[in-house]
C-alpha positions as CSV (number, residue, x, y, z in Angstrom):
1,M,13.9,2.9,-28.1
2,L,14.5,-0.8,-28.1
3,N,15.2,-2.6,-31.4
4,A,13.1,-5.4,-32.6
5,K,15.6,-8.2,-31.8
6,T,15.9,-7.0,-28.2
7,I,12.1,-6.9,-27.8
8,E,11.8,-10.4,-29.3
9,I,14.4,-11.9,-26.8
10,V,12.8,-10.2,-23.8
11,K,9.3,-11.3,-24.6
12,K,10.4,-14.8,-25.4
13,T,12.4,-15.2,-22.1
14,A,10.0,-13.4,-19.8
15,P,8.1,-16.6,-19.0
16,V,11.4,-18.3,-18.0
17,L,12.2,-15.5,-15.6
18,K,8.6,-15.8,-14.2
19,E,9.2,-19.5,-13.6
20,H,12.3,-18.7,-11.6
21,S,11.1,-15.4,-10.2
22,H,11.4,-16.3,-6.5
23,Q,14.9,-17.6,-6.8
24,I,15.9,-14.6,-8.9
25,G,14.4,-12.3,-6.3
26,K,16.1,-14.0,-3.4
27,R,19.5,-14.0,-5.2
28,F,19.0,-10.4,-6.2
29,Y,18.6,-9.1,-2.6
30,E,21.5,-11.3,-1.4
31,L,23.8,-9.7,-3.9
32,L,22.4,-6.2,-3.5
33,F,22.8,-6.0,0.3
34,R,26.3,-7.5,0.0
35,T,27.3,-4.9,-2.6
36,A,25.4,-1.9,-1.2
37,P,24.5,-2.6,2.5
38,E,23.4,0.9,3.0
39,L,20.3,0.0,1.0
40,M,19.1,-2.0,3.9
41,N,18.1,1.3,5.3
42,I,15.5,1.5,2.6
43,F,14.1,-2.0,2.0
44,N,11.6,-3.5,4.5
45,Q,13.6,-6.2,6.3
46,T,10.4,-7.8,7.7
47,N,9.1,-8.3,4.2
48,Q,12.5,-9.7,3.2
49,K,12.2,-12.3,5.9
50,K,8.7,-13.2,4.8
51,G,9.9,-13.4,1.1
52,I,7.3,-10.9,0.0
53,Q,9.8,-8.4,-1.4
54,Q,11.4,-11.2,-3.5
55,E,8.0,-12.2,-4.8
56,A,7.1,-8.6,-5.7
57,L,10.4,-8.1,-7.6
58,G,9.8,-11.3,-9.6
59,Y,6.4,-10.2,-10.6
60,V,7.6,-6.8,-11.8
61,V,10.5,-8.2,-13.8
62,Y,8.2,-10.7,-15.5
63,A,5.5,-8.1,-16.2
64,A,8.0,-5.6,-17.6
65,G,9.3,-8.2,-20.1
66,E,5.8,-9.4,-21.0
67,Y,4.5,-5.9,-21.7
68,I,7.8,-4.3,-22.9
69,T,6.0,-3.0,-26.0
70,D,2.9,-1.9,-24.1
71,L,3.9,-0.5,-20.7
72,G,0.7,1.4,-20.7
73,A,-1.0,-1.8,-19.7
74,L,1.1,-1.7,-16.5
75,T,0.1,1.9,-15.6
76,P,-1.4,1.0,-12.2
77,V,1.7,-0.9,-11.2
78,I,4.1,1.7,-12.5
79,R,2.2,4.5,-10.8
80,R,2.2,2.6,-7.5
81,I,5.9,2.0,-7.7
82,N,6.6,5.6,-8.7
83,E,4.7,6.8,-5.7
84,K,6.4,4.5,-3.3
85,H,9.9,5.3,-4.7
86,R,9.2,9.0,-4.3
87,A,8.0,8.4,-0.8
88,I,11.1,6.5,0.3
89,G,13.5,8.7,-1.6
90,I,14.8,6.5,-4.4
91,R,17.4,8.4,-6.4
92,A,18.4,8.2,-10.1
93,D,21.9,7.2,-9.2
94,Q,20.7,4.1,-7.4
95,Y,19.2,2.5,-10.6
96,P,22.5,1.4,-12.2
97,I,23.5,-0.8,-9.2
98,V,20.0,-2.4,-9.1
99,G,20.2,-3.2,-12.8
100,E,23.7,-4.7,-12.6
101,T,22.6,-6.8,-9.6
102,L,19.5,-8.0,-11.3
103,L,21.3,-9.2,-14.3
104,Q,23.8,-11.0,-12.1
105,A,21.0,-12.7,-10.2
106,V,19.4,-13.8,-13.5
107,K,22.8,-15.2,-14.6
108,D,23.4,-17.0,-11.3
109,V,20.0,-18.6,-11.2
110,L,19.6,-19.6,-14.9
111,G,23.3,-20.6,-15.4
112,D,24.2,-21.4,-18.9
113,A,20.7,-20.8,-20.1
114,A,21.3,-17.1,-19.5
115,T,23.4,-16.4,-22.6
116,Q,25.2,-13.1,-23.2
117,E,22.6,-12.3,-25.8
118,I,19.8,-12.7,-23.3
119,L,21.6,-10.7,-20.6
120,D,22.4,-7.9,-23.1
121,A,18.7,-7.8,-24.2
122,W,17.4,-7.6,-20.6
123,G,20.1,-5.0,-19.7
124,Q,18.8,-2.8,-22.5
125,A,15.2,-3.3,-21.4
126,Y,16.1,-2.5,-17.8
127,E,17.9,0.8,-18.9
128,Y,14.9,1.7,-21.0
129,I,12.4,1.1,-18.2
130,A,14.7,2.7,-15.5
131,N,14.9,5.9,-17.6
132,L,11.1,6.0,-17.8
133,F,10.9,5.6,-14.0
134,I,13.5,8.2,-13.3
135,Q,11.7,10.8,-15.5
136,M,8.3,10.1,-13.9
137,E,9.7,10.1,-10.3
138,G,11.6,13.3,-11.0
139,E,8.3,15.0,-11.9
140,L,6.8,13.6,-8.7
141,Y,9.7,15.0,-6.6
142,E,9.3,18.4,-8.1
143,E,5.5,18.5,-7.8
144,T,5.7,17.3,-4.1
145,E,8.3,19.9,-3.1
146,K,6.7,22.8,-4.8
147,Q,3.1,22.3,-3.5
148,A,1.9,24.5,-0.6
149,G,3.4,23.1,2.6
150,G,5.4,20.5,0.6
151,W,8.9,19.3,1.3
152,S,11.6,17.0,0.0
153,G,13.2,14.2,1.9
154,Y,12.1,13.6,5.5
155,R,10.7,16.2,7.9
156,R,10.4,16.1,11.7
157,F,7.0,15.8,13.2
158,I,6.1,15.9,16.9
159,V,3.6,13.4,18.3
160,D,0.9,15.9,19.5
161,K,-1.5,13.2,20.8
162,R,-1.9,9.5,21.1
163,E,-5.4,7.9,21.1
164,K,-6.1,4.3,21.8
165,E,-8.7,3.0,19.3
166,T,-8.6,-0.7,20.4
167,K,-6.2,-2.9,22.3
168,E,-4.2,-3.3,19.1
169,V,-4.7,0.0,17.4
170,T,-3.4,3.4,18.4
171,S,-3.8,6.7,16.5
172,F,-0.9,9.2,16.4
173,Y,-1.6,12.9,15.8
174,L,1.4,14.6,14.2
175,K,2.3,18.2,13.9
176,P,5.4,19.7,12.2
177,E,8.3,20.5,14.5
178,D,9.0,23.7,12.5
179,G,5.5,25.0,13.0
180,K,5.1,25.7,9.3
181,A,2.2,24.6,7.0
182,I,1.9,21.0,5.9
183,A,1.0,19.7,2.5
184,S,-2.5,18.6,1.9
185,Y,-3.2,15.2,0.5
186,R,-5.9,13.1,-1.2
187,A,-8.0,10.9,1.0
188,G,-6.6,7.3,0.8
189,Q,-2.9,8.4,0.6
190,Y,-0.2,7.5,3.2
191,L,2.7,8.9,5.1
192,T,6.1,7.3,5.0
193,L,7.9,6.9,8.3
194,K,11.7,6.6,8.6
195,A,12.1,5.0,12.0
196,E,15.4,5.2,13.8
197,I,14.9,2.6,16.5
198,P,17.4,2.3,19.3
199,G,19.4,-1.0,19.1
200,E,18.6,-1.5,15.4
201,S,21.5,-1.5,12.9
202,Y,19.5,0.1,10.1
203,T,16.6,2.5,9.8
204,H,13.2,1.1,9.0
205,I,10.8,2.6,6.5
206,R,7.1,2.0,6.7
207,H,4.0,3.4,4.9
208,Y,1.0,4.2,7.1
209,S,-2.4,5.3,5.7
210,L,-3.6,8.7,6.8
211,S,-6.8,7.9,8.7
212,D,-8.5,11.3,8.7
213,A,-9.8,13.6,6.1
214,P,-7.4,16.2,4.6
215,G,-7.6,19.9,5.5
216,K,-6.4,19.7,9.2
217,D,-3.3,21.3,10.7
218,Y,-2.2,17.8,11.7
219,Y,-1.7,14.4,10.1
220,R,-3.2,11.3,11.8
221,I,-2.0,7.7,11.3
222,S,-3.6,4.7,13.1
223,V,-1.2,1.8,13.6
224,K,-2.0,-1.7,14.5
225,R,0.5,-3.5,16.8
226,E,1.5,-6.4,14.7
227,G,2.3,-9.6,16.7
228,A,4.3,-12.6,15.4
229,L,2.1,-15.0,13.4
230,S,3.4,-18.5,12.7
231,N,6.8,-18.1,11.2
232,D,6.4,-14.4,10.4
233,P,8.4,-11.9,12.6
234,E,6.6,-9.4,14.8
235,G,6.2,-5.9,13.6
236,I,9.4,-4.1,14.6
237,V,8.1,-0.6,13.8
238,S,4.6,-1.0,15.1
239,H,6.0,-2.3,18.4
240,Y,8.3,0.7,18.5
241,L,5.5,3.1,17.9
242,H,3.2,1.5,20.5
243,D,5.8,0.8,23.2
244,Q,8.3,3.6,22.9
245,V,7.0,6.7,21.1
246,Q,5.3,9.1,23.4
247,I,3.7,12.5,23.2
248,G,6.4,15.1,22.4
249,D,8.6,12.7,20.6
250,A,9.8,13.5,17.1
251,L,9.4,11.2,14.1
252,L,10.6,11.6,10.5
253,F,8.1,11.5,7.6
254,S,8.2,12.2,3.9
255,A,5.3,14.0,2.3
256,P,2.0,12.2,1.6
257,A,2.0,9.8,-1.3
258,G,-0.1,7.1,-2.9
259,D,-2.4,6.3,-5.9
260,F,-5.3,4.8,-3.9
261,V,-7.6,7.8,-4.0
262,L,-11.3,8.6,-4.5
263,S,-12.8,9.2,-8.0
264,A,-14.0,12.7,-8.7
265,D,-17.4,11.6,-10.0
266,E,-20.8,11.2,-8.3
267,F,-21.2,7.4,-8.5
268,P,-22.3,5.8,-5.2
269,I,-19.4,4.4,-3.2
270,V,-19.0,1.0,-1.6
271,F,-16.2,0.8,0.9
272,I,-15.1,-2.8,2.0
273,S,-12.5,-3.1,4.7
274,G,-10.9,-5.9,6.7
275,G,-9.2,-5.2,10.0
276,I,-6.7,-2.3,10.0
277,G,-7.6,-1.9,6.3
278,I,-10.3,0.5,7.6
279,T,-7.7,3.4,7.9
280,P,-7.5,4.7,4.3
281,L,-11.3,4.1,3.8
282,L,-12.1,6.0,6.9
283,S,-10.1,9.0,5.5
284,M,-12.1,8.7,2.3
285,L,-15.4,8.5,4.1
286,N,-14.7,11.5,6.3
287,D,-13.7,13.4,3.1
288,V,-16.8,12.4,1.2
289,V,-19.1,13.4,4.1
290,K,-17.5,16.8,4.2
291,R,-17.2,17.5,0.4
292,Q,-20.0,15.5,-1.1
293,P,-22.6,15.0,1.6
294,Q,-25.2,14.0,-1.0
295,R,-23.1,11.1,-2.4
296,M,-24.4,7.7,-1.4
297,V,-21.9,5.7,0.7
298,Y,-22.1,2.0,1.8
299,F,-19.4,1.1,4.3
300,I,-18.8,-2.6,5.0
301,H,-16.3,-3.5,7.6
302,A,-15.1,-7.0,8.7
303,T,-13.1,-7.7,11.9
304,K,-12.9,-10.3,14.6
305,N,-15.3,-8.6,17.1
306,S,-16.0,-5.4,18.9
307,E,-12.7,-5.7,20.8
308,T,-10.8,-5.3,17.5
309,H,-13.2,-2.9,15.8
310,A,-11.5,0.4,15.5
311,F,-13.5,3.6,15.0
312,Q,-16.8,1.8,15.6
313,S,-18.4,4.7,17.5
314,H,-17.3,7.2,14.8
315,L,-18.8,5.1,12.0
316,A,-22.0,4.6,13.9
317,E,-22.3,8.3,14.5
318,L,-21.7,9.2,10.9
319,A,-24.3,6.7,9.7
320,Q,-26.8,8.0,12.2
321,S,-26.3,11.7,11.4
322,N,-26.1,11.3,7.6
323,S,-28.9,9.5,5.7
324,H,-26.5,9.0,2.8
325,V,-24.1,6.8,4.8
326,K,-25.1,3.2,5.4
327,S,-22.8,1.2,7.7
328,Y,-22.6,-2.7,7.9
329,V,-20.5,-4.7,10.3
330,C,-19.3,-8.3,10.0
331,Y,-17.7,-10.0,13.0
332,T,-15.9,-13.3,12.3
333,A,-15.8,-14.2,16.0
334,P,-18.3,-12.1,17.9
335,T,-18.0,-12.1,21.7
336,Q,-20.9,-13.1,24.0
337,D,-21.5,-9.4,24.7
338,D,-21.6,-8.7,20.9
339,L,-24.3,-11.4,20.5
340,V,-26.4,-10.0,23.3
341,S,-26.0,-6.3,22.3
342,H,-26.4,-6.9,18.5
343,R,-23.4,-4.8,17.6
344,F,-23.0,-6.3,14.2
345,D,-25.0,-7.2,11.1
346,K,-23.5,-10.6,10.2
347,A,-21.5,-13.3,12.0
348,G,-18.8,-14.9,9.9
349,H,-17.2,-13.6,6.7
350,I,-18.4,-11.2,4.1
351,D,-20.0,-13.4,1.5
352,L,-21.8,-13.1,-1.8
353,D,-25.3,-13.0,-0.3
354,M,-24.3,-10.1,2.0
355,L,-22.7,-8.1,-0.9
356,L,-25.7,-8.8,-3.1
357,S,-28.1,-7.5,-0.4
358,I,-26.1,-4.3,-0.1
359,K,-24.9,-3.7,-3.7
360,P,-26.5,-0.6,-5.2
361,D,-28.8,-1.1,-8.2
362,E,-27.0,1.6,-10.1
363,P,-23.3,1.5,-11.1
364,A,-21.0,2.3,-8.1
365,R,-17.3,2.7,-7.2
366,Y,-15.8,0.0,-5.0
367,Y,-12.8,0.6,-2.7
368,L,-11.2,-2.3,-0.9
369,C,-8.5,-2.5,1.8
370,G,-7.3,-5.4,3.9
371,S,-5.1,-8.4,3.8
372,I,-4.2,-10.1,0.5
373,P,-6.5,-13.1,1.2
374,F,-9.4,-10.9,2.2
375,M,-9.2,-8.8,-0.9
376,E,-8.7,-11.7,-3.2
377,D,-11.9,-13.2,-1.8
378,I,-13.8,-9.9,-2.2
379,L,-12.5,-9.4,-5.7
380,K,-13.7,-12.8,-6.7
381,Q,-17.2,-12.1,-5.3
382,L,-17.4,-8.7,-7.0
383,S,-16.5,-10.4,-10.3
384,E,-19.4,-12.9,-9.7
385,L,-21.6,-9.9,-9.2
386,N,-20.4,-8.5,-12.6
387,V,-18.9,-5.4,-11.1
388,P,-16.6,-3.9,-13.8
389,K,-12.9,-4.1,-13.0
390,D,-12.5,-0.4,-13.7
391,H,-15.0,0.4,-11.0
392,V,-12.9,-1.4,-8.3
393,Q,-9.8,0.0,-6.6
394,Y,-7.8,-1.6,-3.7
395,E,-4.9,-0.9,-1.4
396,S,-2.7,-3.7,-0.1
397,F,-0.3,-3.2,2.7
398,S,2.2,-5.3,0.7
399,P,4.8,-4.8,-2.0
400,I,2.8,-7.1,-4.3
401,A,0.9,-4.4,-6.2
402,M,-1.5,-6.5,-8.3
403,L,-3.8,-9.2,-7.0
404,D,-5.6,-10.4,-10.1
405,E,-2.7,-10.3,-12.5
406,E,-3.4,-13.8,-13.9
């Protein structure tokens, strides 16, 4: 346990680290990759270029200091980090080098303000938190490996089928090369791909939501081909999957992981997705229709138009064949054909009026997935509708785990 003096120093200096979080994060990764270049095989280099990884690190460091005496308040963040660490294979023996590098980054950025007393206090706090993470992740590794069809590390899967959903989205059906059973999963979880791309110096690790209900003899991921936007680099791995990976090719995956899963109760469900954020929610929807056909479901999906609308036929068929499923479509830029054929319910963005007209009268569970700006906007609207925070869950395809931390 940490002593009172250490706790006092950490809590007092946490706001200072938050103020310099981006510089600390940037310096940390510079030092880490110089000291242990093999770790570039683990960290998402695209997120590094965007600065997202650095921002996420800064948030976690600040939050750990702020809540050092009440880490239970950070349970959602900790659980999400543990799941991702298990999925990518973080080991206990990697924690010390990360701690040493983090302290050096703090010292480099803060200069003389980072006294030895402050560095010692944060070193003790890091060791305390690292030991907690190691214990929790160890339990996850054991649980994952021992479950029926489970495995440790990465397992080879063969692409059994490719299916084009839109011009930008392709589904990949995956079966284990060894022909043995595969682990089940909870709807909303993801697979983690370790991509060994020809011409790339390092492996690339990516998380892809499972886009179908569990209980099959295959896994399905549905991947959007990510193009370059403004100053952001194009999606190296998504381009590799779309352009190079064919039926019969082998890919490496770790066992399903993730904390974005359905509640076990009977509350009505409101799914709200933006773009490729439809994938985990589709898995949830397929699972609910199979296991809880009487549970009321409202599915709201926003995308550019019918040309980018993945799984539109599947959703329409589910809504038509199941009276407990209501589907709503929002096109931000409908085509002329969309306007003529009335393929959507609203032009423009999901707004408060739309949510108010769909929102169930009784308490409901809300599940969100999409870009950070999309979900921030939806969260704000749900707050205005007085939806309790503990009735809202979301998945972001980003290392930044919490959107409404402030």
